[in-house]
N, CA and C atoms as a LAMMPS dump frame, in Angstrom:
ITEM: TIMESTEP
0
ITEM: NUMBER OF ATOMS
234
ITEM: BOX BOUNDS ff ff ff
-5.0000000000000000e+02 5.0000000000000000e+02
-5.0000000000000000e+02 5.0000000000000000e+02
-5.0000000000000000e+02 5.0000000000000000e+02
ITEM: ATOMS id mol type element x y z
1 1 1 N -279.694 407.686 -14.592
2 1 2 C -279.783 407.15 -16.714
3 1 3 C -281.021 407.99 -17.6
4 2 1 N -281 408.352 -18.278
5 2 2 C -281.457 408.569 -18.908
6 2 3 C -281.953 407.382 -20.797
7 3 1 N -284.034 408.075 -20.529
8 3 2 C -283.779 406.858 -21.198
9 3 3 C -285.12 407.691 -22.149
10 4 1 N -286.137 406.812 -23.274
11 4 2 C -287.14 407.352 -23.568
12 4 3 C -287.781 406.207 -23.752
13 5 1 N -289.29 406.132 -22.682
14 5 2 C -289.799 404.879 -22.698
15 5 3 C -290.768 405.323 -23.961
16 6 1 N -291.721 404.547 -24.931
17 6 2 C -292.924 405.537 -25.828
18 6 3 C -292.956 407.266 -25.544
19 7 1 N -291.619 407.255 -25.893
20 7 2 C -292.085 408.429 -26.425
21 7 3 C -291.729 409.387 -25.448
22 8 1 N -291.486 408.884 -23.992
23 8 2 C -291.43 410.238 -22.824
24 8 3 C -289.624 409.577 -21.86
25 9 1 N -289.325 411.187 -21.844
26 9 2 C -287.856 411.349 -21.798
27 9 3 C -287.69 410.25 -19.891
28 10 1 N -287.242 409.21 -20.022
29 10 2 C -286.732 409.794 -18.293
30 10 3 C -285.794 409.207 -17.638
31 11 1 N -285.312 410.59 -16.539
32 11 2 C -284.15 410.061 -15.848
33 11 3 C -283.976 408.664 -14.286
34 12 1 N -283.853 408.067 -14.575
35 12 2 C -283.691 407.649 -13.22
36 12 3 C -282.408 406.683 -13.205
37 13 1 N -282.608 406.561 -11.424
38 13 2 C -281.139 405.448 -10.93
39 13 3 C -281.576 404.215 -9.723
40 14 1 N -280.294 403.295 -9.385
41 14 2 C -280.626 402.963 -8.393
42 14 3 C -281.674 402.937 -7.153
43 15 1 N -280.682 404.465 -6.948
44 15 2 C -280.642 404.66 -5.586
45 15 3 C -282.618 405.384 -5.503
46 16 1 N -282.764 405.823 -7.337
47 16 2 C -284.146 406.67 -6.584
48 16 3 C -285.391 404.994 -7.405
49 17 1 N -285.216 404.577 -7.622
50 17 2 C -285.981 402.342 -7.914
51 17 3 C -285.971 402.783 -6.159
52 18 1 N -284.823 402.363 -5.596
53 18 2 C -284.942 401.602 -4.253
54 18 3 C -286.234 402.868 -4.185
55 19 1 N -286.228 403.652 -3.5
56 19 2 C -286.393 404.835 -2.84
57 19 3 C -287.904 404.923 -2.692
58 20 1 N -288.766 404.953 -4.414
59 20 2 C -289.593 405.378 -4.385
60 20 3 C -290.594 404.035 -4.68
61 21 1 N -290.298 402.747 -4.362
62 21 2 C -291.047 401.266 -4.399
63 21 3 C -290.907 401 -2.611
64 22 1 N -289.911 401.525 -1.668
65 22 2 C -289.545 401.507 0.083
66 22 3 C -291.649 401.752 -0.031
67 23 1 N -291.616 400.82 0.138
68 23 2 C -293.573 400.699 1.272
69 23 3 C -294.274 400.564 0.582
70 24 1 N -294.504 400.06 -1.125
71 24 2 C -295.091 399.366 -1.655
72 24 3 C -295.273 398.318 -1.817
73 25 1 N -296.359 397.459 -1.583
74 25 2 C -296.409 396.711 -1.119
75 25 3 C -296.446 395.536 -2.875
76 26 1 N -295.955 394.391 -3.112
77 26 2 C -295.794 394.002 -4.434
78 26 3 C -296.949 393.205 -4.775
79 27 1 N -297.195 393.195 -6.061
80 27 2 C -298.79 392.641 -6.052
81 27 3 C -298.246 390.877 -6.458
82 28 1 N -299.002 389.988 -7.227
83 28 2 C -298.316 388.817 -7.519
84 28 3 C -298.612 388.624 -8.592
85 29 1 N -297.084 388.14 -8.943
86 29 2 C -295.53 388.332 -10.365
87 29 3 C -296.864 387.078 -10.313
88 30 1 N -297.332 387.495 -12.227
89 30 2 C -297.012 386.83 -12.772
90 30 3 C -296.337 386.296 -14.016
91 31 1 N -295.426 386.438 -14.619
92 31 2 C -294.725 386.241 -15.34
93 31 3 C -293.167 386.769 -14.529
94 32 1 N -293.153 388.152 -14.968
95 32 2 C -292.413 388.959 -14.929
96 32 3 C -292.267 389.475 -14.188
97 33 1 N -291.106 389.547 -13.193
98 33 2 C -290.797 390.394 -11.791
99 33 3 C -288.574 390.618 -11.658
100 34 1 N -288.967 391.88 -11.273
101 34 2 C -287.568 392.307 -10.849
102 34 3 C -287.697 391.856 -10.066
103 35 1 N -286.134 391.471 -8.872
104 35 2 C -285.552 392.424 -7.158
105 35 3 C -285.405 393.695 -7.261
106 36 1 N -285.651 394.731 -6.108
107 36 2 C -285.038 395.235 -5.784
108 36 3 C -285.53 394.803 -4.249
109 37 1 N -284.017 395.816 -4.104
110 37 2 C -283.873 396.083 -2.903
111 37 3 C -284.045 394.912 -1.779
112 38 1 N -284.189 393.363 -2.626
113 38 2 C -284.343 391.979 -2.034
114 38 3 C -286.013 391.121 -1.751
115 39 1 N -287.3 392.501 -3.153
116 39 2 C -288.207 391.922 -2.268
117 39 3 C -288.313 391.723 -4.916
118 40 1 N -289.166 390.703 -4.249
119 40 2 C -289.816 390.896 -5.38
120 40 3 C -291.069 391.758 -6.502
121 41 1 N -290.422 391.751 -7.42
122 41 2 C -292.074 393.54 -8.117
123 41 3 C -292.889 392.162 -9.09
124 42 1 N -293.342 392.467 -9.111
125 42 2 C -293.812 391.571 -11.18
126 42 3 C -293.466 393.502 -11.454
127 43 1 N -293.18 393.195 -12.498
128 43 2 C -291.792 394.216 -13.186
129 43 3 C -293.073 395.163 -14.12
130 44 1 N -294.006 395.37 -14.23
131 44 2 C -294.626 396.321 -15.05
132 44 3 C -295.105 397.269 -13.688
133 45 1 N -295.676 396.586 -12.27
134 45 2 C -295.763 397.389 -11.073
135 45 3 C -294.785 398.635 -11.071
136 46 1 N -292.995 397.692 -10.573
137 46 2 C -292.624 398.212 -10.501
138 46 3 C -292.254 399.535 -10.762
139 47 1 N -291.667 399.073 -12.832
140 47 2 C -291.551 400.358 -13.168
141 47 3 C -292.952 401.351 -13.438
142 48 1 N -294.029 401.3 -12.798
143 48 2 C -295.014 402.554 -12.925
144 48 3 C -294.994 402.852 -11.889
145 49 1 N -294.646 402.586 -10.841
146 49 2 C -293.873 403.165 -9.262
147 49 3 C -293.143 404.064 -9.49
148 50 1 N -291.864 403.674 -10.146
149 50 2 C -290.937 404.177 -9.871
150 50 3 C -290.661 405.462 -11.001
151 51 1 N -291.581 405.576 -12.763
152 51 2 C -291.29 406.045 -13.291
153 51 3 C -292.406 407.021 -13.728
154 52 1 N -294.263 406.917 -12.757
155 52 2 C -294.147 407.665 -12.861
156 52 3 C -295.6 407.651 -14.353
157 53 1 N -295.194 406.564 -15.16
158 53 2 C -296.015 406.261 -16.255
159 53 3 C -296.81 405.132 -15.408
160 54 1 N -297.838 404.941 -16.582
161 54 2 C -299.463 404.271 -16.289
162 54 3 C -299.317 403.126 -16.252
163 55 1 N -299.996 401.66 -16.559
164 55 2 C -299.241 400.554 -16.753
165 55 3 C -299.425 400.48 -18.256
166 56 1 N -300.665 401.18 -18.708
167 56 2 C -300.927 400.715 -19.79
168 56 3 C -300.254 401.738 -21.439
169 57 1 N -299.458 402.795 -20.412
170 57 2 C -298.569 403.349 -21.858
171 57 3 C -297.115 402.488 -21.676
172 58 1 N -296.538 401.62 -21.507
173 58 2 C -295.534 400.991 -22.035
174 58 3 C -295.494 399.181 -21.491
175 59 1 N -294.348 398.529 -22.651
176 59 2 C -294.52 397.239 -22.598
177 59 3 C -293.825 396.186 -21.803
178 60 1 N -293.754 395.571 -21.301
179 60 2 C -292.936 394.101 -19.728
180 60 3 C -291.632 395.032 -21.026
181 61 1 N -291.726 394.103 -22.145
182 61 2 C -290.576 394.517 -22.586
183 61 3 C -289.516 395.424 -22.262
184 62 1 N -290.205 397.357 -22.514
185 62 2 C -289.436 398.383 -22.246
186 62 3 C -289.163 398.367 -20.742
187 63 1 N -289.681 397.375 -19.746
188 63 2 C -289.058 397.604 -17.793
189 63 3 C -288.105 396.496 -17.961
190 64 1 N -288.274 395.702 -18.678
191 64 2 C -286.979 394.776 -18.484
192 64 3 C -286.307 395.444 -18.715
193 65 1 N -285.736 395.616 -20.018
194 65 2 C -284.499 396.533 -20.5
195 65 3 C -283.966 397.642 -19.772
196 66 1 N -285.293 398.354 -19.556
197 66 2 C -284.37 400.023 -18.576
198 66 3 C -284.186 399.509 -17.182
199 67 1 N -285.061 398.27 -16.063
200 67 2 C -284.219 397.417 -15.064
201 67 3 C -282.98 396.737 -14.948
202 68 1 N -282.583 396.417 -16.642
203 68 2 C -281.429 395.041 -16.773
204 68 3 C -280.962 396.484 -16.195
205 69 1 N -280.502 397.252 -17.959
206 69 2 C -280.205 398.573 -17.952
207 69 3 C -279.225 399.355 -16.673
208 70 1 N -280.414 399.096 -15.75
209 70 2 C -279.7 399.46 -14.058
210 70 3 C -278.763 398.414 -13.311
211 71 1 N -278.758 397.561 -13.671
212 71 2 C -278.158 396.353 -12.662
213 71 3 C -279.739 395.09 -11.573
214 72 1 N -280.741 396.117 -12.39
215 72 2 C -281.813 394.806 -11.186
216 72 3 C -281.277 393.332 -11.954
217 73 1 N -281.667 392.772 -11.073
218 73 2 C -282.215 390.846 -11.314
219 73 3 C -283.75 391.349 -11.968
220 74 1 N -283.586 391.254 -13.59
221 74 2 C -285.022 390.482 -13.646
222 74 3 C -284.64 389.248 -14.032
223 75 1 N -286.418 388.998 -13.576
224 75 2 C -286.47 387.614 -14.037
225 75 3 C -288.635 386.43 -14.394
226 76 1 N -288.451 385.078 -14.929
227 76 2 C -289.588 385.1 -16.433
228 76 3 C -289.671 383.802 -15.501
229 77 1 N -291.195 383.827 -15.003
230 77 2 C -291.885 381.964 -14.867
231 77 3 C -291.859 380.957 -15.345
232 78 1 N -291.564 380.599 -15.461
233 78 2 C -292.06 379.047 -15.949
234 78 3 C -293.103 378.874 -16.138
């Protein structure tokens, strides 16, 4: 899927995301998370790793929209 985040053009699919997160240890989830191949990741960590973008260059909402469009489960802790 092609998309733009903070003016940057990116192209990712589900398989690329799963592959890029293999062997990555998830940090502690504060509020927003995404389930990738059965593992819960903080949504910004997962997006930074898979997109190559710096954590400060995108918002949580931008990452959530991409993961939802790709069919991943996103969650919000209360």
